[in-house]
C-alpha positions, 0 to 999 in steps of 0.5 A: 096466388091467393084464391079469387072469389066470384061475385056470387060467392062474395055476395053469399059470404057477406049478405050483400046482393050482387046488384050492390056489389056491381054498383060499388064497382061502378062508382069506384068504391070497391073495384075487384082486383081481377076478372075471370077468363069469361070477364066476370068480377073476381075478388081477392082477400084484400077486396073482401077486407075492404068490403067489410070496412065499407059495410061497417061504415054503412051500418053506422050511417055514412054516405058512399062518398064519405066511405070512399074517402075513409077506406081510400086513405092510404095512411090508414090500415086495417087496424086503424079502421078497426080502432076508428069503428070501435070508437064510433060504436063506443060513442054510439053506445054512450049516447044511447045510454045517455038517452035512456037515462034522460028518458027515465028522468023525464018519465019520473018527472012526468009522473010527478006532474013536471014537464021537462021541456028542454031535456029532449032537445039536449038529449036527442040532439047529438053533440055538434062534433059527433054530428059533423065529425064523420065528414072531416077526413074528406075536407079538413086538413092542415093548411101549411101557411096557417100552421106555420103561424101557429107553430111559430107562435109556440116559440121554443115550447117542447111540450104542447097540449092541444085542446079541442084537438079533433082529428089532430090537424095543426099539431106540430110534428117536431114537439111532444104533443098531448091532445084533449078531445071530448068527442069519441067520433073525432078521437076515432079519426085520429091517424095512426101515430098521432099524439096520445089523446085524452077524453076531457073538456077544456073547462076541466083539464086533468093536468097539474099546474104548468104541466106543459110549455105551451097549450094551443087551441085551433078553431075550437073555442066557439064550441066550448060551453064556457070559452073563458073558463077553458082558456083560463084552464089552458093558462093554468096548465101551460106557460104559453097559450096560442089560440086560433079563433074568429073575431065576431065582434066586428060587424064589418066581417059579415059584410066583408065575406060574401057568404054571410052577407048575401046567402047566410045572414043567420050566421049573425045570430049564431055568433051573437052570444059569443064573448067578444074576442077582445074580452077573450084575449084579456082573460088570458093576457093575450095580444091579437094578430090577424091571419089572412086566408090564402085563396087556395086554403087547404083546410076547408073551414067556413071561410076557406073557399072565399075565392072558390064559391063553387066549393060550397055547393059540395055537401061534403064541404058543408058537412064538415063545417059546424056553421052549416049544421047550426043554421039548419037544413032550411037556411042551408038549402036556400043558401045553396040554391041561391048561390048555384043560381048566382054562379050560373047567371054570373051575378056572383062574379059581378058582385065580387069582382074585387076579390077575384085577383086577391091572393089572400083575404082578411075575414076576421081570423085571429091568432091570440098569443099569451 
């Protein structure tokens, strides 16, 4: 039997206080494998390995609940954790280098008497998916009913390019997939055995013309710098294009979805500068199909919890959705507090009685197929 370590010895080996180890046990983050005959905690080598992973994620700024989801994933082994951590550290290193370069540029500009008013905003704010990507494993996963629509739209394609691939949700398991994802945080969270992933942007795909049978993009084009250019690139490299996106051109959707109507009107400003979905479709010669959201949708995207309002009170749910990050902390705090009050008083149920019996809702999600 492997040697078991006392809590004091583990504390000395790792530099973690005994009090912290007790707390990790109490919250279920690191439960020791055994107890001594006198009832004291005893840690195995596997426990210490898990503690090492916990501490690495803590040093990267993850919260305890996020860490519990990450290290508790049964599909992720020690090697996968190391690869994920390496990706996160490389990304942090890259961002630090970019910040240093930007500061040097501004210092040089100020020496010439020029103020670069916009530069700090660009540099010191991490890219959106680098900010929210760490929350993805807890709440974002493939919804099988929506995935079936996407995979059917791919037709007989055997080779598929997934652009803006993130952690790999919705990649068809029975086809040869190549992924493209610019965020190192997201790339680091792709599971073992996932499709090979290239670090690149949609607007400049590093592939020859017609390299793939199909190209797909799932809930990502609204984050691209130039969606039209990105879609045309997809059209260039593949004979078929399938895009899952949102129709924000119809003002009615803001009123159909109670969250934007009653709690987050700021969303209207976020989508104001997006190209209309019909313009996007025309750019690649696509037709549009509405996609209904099942009431028990497994993927935690923004509209997914339309019949489960209490989910939006969970910071993990909000943390994995770009909208909540983009509206800012003040709007988020106000929306959550108001929703919590309305759920407690029954006002939310009274206002939304007509949706409580629905199995699926039409909230502006669209599938573009070209």
